[in-house]
C-alpha positions as CSV (number, residue, x, y, z in Angstrom):
1,X,-71.0,82.2,153.2
2,X,-72.0,81.4,156.8
3,X,-74.5,78.7,155.7
4,X,-71.6,77.1,153.6
5,X,-69.4,77.1,156.7
6,X,-72.2,75.5,158.8
7,X,-72.7,72.9,156.2
8,X,-69.0,72.1,156.2
9,X,-68.9,71.8,160.0
10,X,-72.0,69.6,160.0
11,X,-70.5,67.4,157.3
12,X,-67.3,67.1,159.3
13,X,-69.2,66.0,162.4
14,X,-71.1,63.4,160.4
15,X,-67.9,62.1,158.8
16,X,-66.2,62.0,162.2
17,X,-69.1,60.1,163.8
18,X,-69.0,57.6,161.0
19,X,-65.3,57.1,161.5
20,X,-65.8,56.7,165.2
21,X,-68.4,54.0,164.6
22,X,-66.1,52.1,162.3
23,X,-63.2,52.3,164.8
24,X,-65.4,51.3,167.7
25,X,-66.6,48.3,165.7
26,X,-63.0,47.3,165.0
27,X,-62.2,47.6,168.7
28,X,-65.3,45.6,169.7
29,X,-64.3,42.8,167.4
30,X,-61.1,42.7,169.5
31,X,-58.9,41.6,166.6
32,X,-60.9,38.4,165.9
33,X,-60.7,39.1,162.2
34,X,-57.1,38.2,161.7
35,X,-54.3,36.0,162.9
36,X,-52.6,36.9,166.2
37,X,-49.5,39.1,165.8
38,X,-50.8,40.8,162.7
39,X,-52.2,44.3,162.3
40,X,-55.7,42.8,162.4
41,X,-54.9,40.3,165.1
42,X,-55.3,40.6,168.9
43,X,-52.2,42.9,169.1
44,X,-53.8,45.1,166.4
45,X,-56.1,47.1,168.7
46,X,-53.7,50.0,168.9
47,X,-54.6,51.4,165.4
48,X,-58.4,51.4,165.9
49,X,-58.0,53.1,169.3
50,X,-55.8,55.8,167.8
51,X,-58.3,56.2,164.9
52,X,-61.1,56.5,167.5
53,X,-59.2,59.3,169.2
54,X,-58.4,61.1,165.9
55,X,-62.0,61.0,164.8
56,X,-63.1,62.3,168.2
57,X,-60.8,65.3,167.7
58,X,-62.2,65.8,164.2
59,X,-65.7,65.9,165.6
60,X,-64.6,68.4,168.3
61,X,-63.0,70.6,165.7
62,X,-66.0,70.5,163.4
63,X,-68.3,71.3,166.3
64,X,-66.1,74.3,167.0
65,X,-66.6,75.4,163.4
66,X,-70.4,75.1,163.8
67,X,-70.3,77.0,167.1
68,X,-68.2,79.8,165.6
69,X,-70.4,80.1,162.5
70,X,-73.4,80.3,164.8
71,X,-71.9,83.0,166.9
72,X,-70.9,85.0,163.9
73,X,-74.4,84.7,162.4
74,X,-75.8,85.9,165.8
75,X,-73.5,88.8,165.8
76,X,-74.4,89.8,162.3
77,X,-78.1,89.6,163.1
78,X,-77.5,91.8,166.2
79,X,-75.7,94.4,164.2
80,X,-78.3,94.6,161.5
81,X,-81.3,94.6,164.0
């Protein structure tokens, strides 16, 4: 059960990092992909910035899952030792 939880946490970190990369790429392009005034234009940087922050929070939450699973495993090993 703990290894499954660790796996889920690690997968969440990887998915969050991938999302952060994609959002950062969209920010770096600076809206050059679309006409001005559209969601993909110069004024359209708000959405990727929000996405970047959401993915950051996702990575933080997944890291907390991994940390808690690690601490729980350590406690279980201490009890059985």
